[in-house]
C-alpha positions, 0 to 999 in steps of 0.5 A: 292446874291439876295436881301432877307431882306424886307425893305418896306412890303407895297411895293408888288414889293419888297415883291414878289422879296424877297419872290421869292429869299427866295423860290430859296435859299430854293430849293437850300438848299433842292435839292442842286446840283439837284436844278434848278433855272431859272429866265425868265424875262417874260413868256406870252401866252394865259391867261396872264392877266398881260399886262406886255409884251405889254409895250415893243413893245408899248415903242419901237414903239415910237422910241428913246433910250432903253437899252438892252442886245444885244451886251453885254454878256447877251443871249436873248432868245425868246420861247413859254412857251411850249418850256420853260417848255419842256426844263426845263423838260429836264433839270430836268431829267438830272442827270448831271449839264448843263452849262446854255450856252449849248443848251438843 
């Protein structure tokens, strides 16, 4: 269950996360089994001004240890924003639930 109790309203990161979790809960309450919640870590592309993604290539180029999902039960998928939106569109047009482990 996502964290939905806002402990520090001045913490923009916490506020964002709590609001995102509350929105996801609302989607599932309203749409039930037809609801879709997708939580990609990063979506990047032309016009992205957040500068969040470049941290990792720079950090990895410095060497040393990092924790990642390789070798764990976590899937790591690299896809363009267009491919991601296309997959969501196909998923939303299906009448049946799709196991997230299955290829769309």
